[in-house]
C-alpha positions, 0 to 999 in steps of 0.5 A: 485149176486142180479141181480134183485136188480141191474135191478130194480135200473137201471129200476128206473134210479138210479145209485149206488151212488144215492141209497147210498146217499138216504140210507146215506151209502157209494157207496162201501157199497151199491155195496157190498149189490147189489152184495151179498157180504153184507146183509143189516140191516133190516132198509136198506133192507126196505128202498131199497125195498121202493126206487126200488118199490119191494114188495116181501119178498125174495129180499135179500135171499141167492139164485139167485133172478128173 
């Protein structure tokens, strides 16, 4: 699970639905990214990082983040 991604989203005040809408993807697709079931495309990863304000390179690595 990508707990850090969820924590940053909540801290920014966004719901999964809002993030999904900004990314032009479905909420279930975003949910799978956030829980680690799916890995986003490079384009989506960059957009997600911009939205939540993450500047590191390891947000979507396969290990437990922050």
